[in-house]
N, C-alpha and C positions, 0 to 999 in steps of 0.2 A: 423267608423267602425275600428276595431283593426288592419286589414291588412294596412289599410291606414296610422294609426298611426306608425306603424313600417316603413314603406317605407318613411314616412315624416322624421322621426328621423334619419334614415341613410342619407337621402338627405341632411338634414339641417347639419349633422357632417360632411359629404363629402364636402359640400360647402365651408367649412373652408379651403379645398386644394387648392382652387383657390388663396387664399393669399399666400400660400406657393409656388405655380406656378410663381407668379408675382415676388416675392422676390428671388427665384432662377434665373428666367430668367434676373432680373436686376442686381443681381450679376455677372452672367455669362456675360452680355454684357459689364458691367464696367470692369471686369477682362480682357476681350478680347481686348477691345478698349482703355481703360485707362492704363492698366498694360500690355499689349501685351502677355498675358498669357491665351489662351484659355483652357478649362477644359472638357474633353470628359464625365466625370462623371457627371458634372453639366448640359451638353446637355442632357444626357440621363435621368437625374433625372428630368428635366423639363417635358420630353416626358411622363414618367412614371407618375408623378404626375398629368398631364393634362389627360392622359387616364384614370386614376383611377377616378379623380374628375367627368369626363364626364360618365363614366359607373355607378358610383353609384349616380348620380343625375337624370338619365334618368327616373326611376321610379318616383321620386318626380315630375318631369314634367308632367307625366302622372295623377298621382293623383290630381293635382292642375290643371289640363286641361290646361297647358301652353305649351304643345308640339305643333308643327307645324301640321296644317291640312288645308284642303281646305273649308274655311268658306263661300266662295262665294255660293256654291250650299246649305250649311247646313241652311242658314239663311231663305232659301224659303221654307223649309219643316215644318210641324208641329212638335211640341215637340215629338209626338209618333212616327212619321216617323223617326225623327232624333234618337230616342231611337233603332227603328228596324235597322236602318242602321250600328249605332255604335255597336250594339250587334252582327250582321251578320259580320262586319269587325273584330270585336275582335275574334270571334269563328273560322271563316272560313279563315281568313288571318293572323292577328297578331300572335294569340297563337300558330298554327302550325309553322310559320316561326322562332318564338323565341324558340320554343321546338327543332327544328332542329339544331338552331344556338348553344344551350347550349350542345345539345347531341354531337357536333362536337368539341365545345371547352374544355368540361370536360377532355376528353383524352389529348388534347393539353396542358391543364395547368398540367394534372397529370404527364404526360411525363417530362415536366419541373421540377416538384417536384422531381421525381425520381431521375433525373439526376443532381440536384441542379444546374439548368442552371444558367449561368451568362454571361454577355456580351462578345463578341468576341474580342471586343477592348482591348489591353493591360491594359489601364487605365479606362476602363469601369467599370459600376455597377455590383457588385455581386447580387445573389438573384433575378434575373429575374422572376423566377417562382412565386414570389408574385404578380407581375404586372398581369402575365398571368392568375393569379387565379381571378383576379378582372373581367376579361372579362365575364367569365360564372355567376359569382356571381351579377355583375349589371345587367345582363339579368335575373336571377331570381327574381331580385326586380322589374323589369319591368313587368314580368309574374304576380307576385303577384299584382301589380298596376292594371294590365289587368283583372285579375280575380275579382278583387274588383269592377272594373268599370261594368264588365259584369253582376256581381250580382246585382248592382244598376239599370242596364237597365231591367234586368228581374223583379225586384221588382216593377219598374215603370209600365212595359208593363202587368204584370200578376199578381200583388199585391202578389208575392210569393218571398221570403218567408215570408216576412211582410211589412207592410205599411214603406216607408223609409222617413226619415228627410233629408233637405238638408245637405251636409257636412258642418262642421263648418269652416269657413274661418278665419283664424288667422292672416293673413297678415295685417299689420297695417300701411305700409308705404302708404303715400299719393300719391306717384309718381306711385304706382303699377296701372296698367290698369284696374284691377278688385277689388276696394277697398271694 
């Protein structure tokens, strides 16, 4: 599905941020303990990169079905019952909560953009508004992933809008639990 491809592309691109997080943390630890010079800017940069990577990869986890869920009960139900429960959970719980979160975070990010918000620390990072914008953006990708998943459930349950093919799994790692 096209929506899945978009979310996967963003998730893959954002996953490279984890390497940047690691590098920034290692540099910060080295400079603090080996050179006795800590950096507030590096500390804040690690937080911002971590938050951005997390927000932009959440939708990827939903598309790949790698998100946390209670599978103990799920295994006992038939595939049709699983699809009904998933569809109800998405429509009645997940989407309304995500919509509320987005509606609260957009003004939060917009205010930061208007005031060109920056760190309150004297040597902190400028452009905090960029990070604050990643919060609603990441949730938009989660919403897209959930809408795609809900569409798959309705297709399975009601053969509407058309028969569905299982999503292509391009993970090739032998160590992945679902090769």
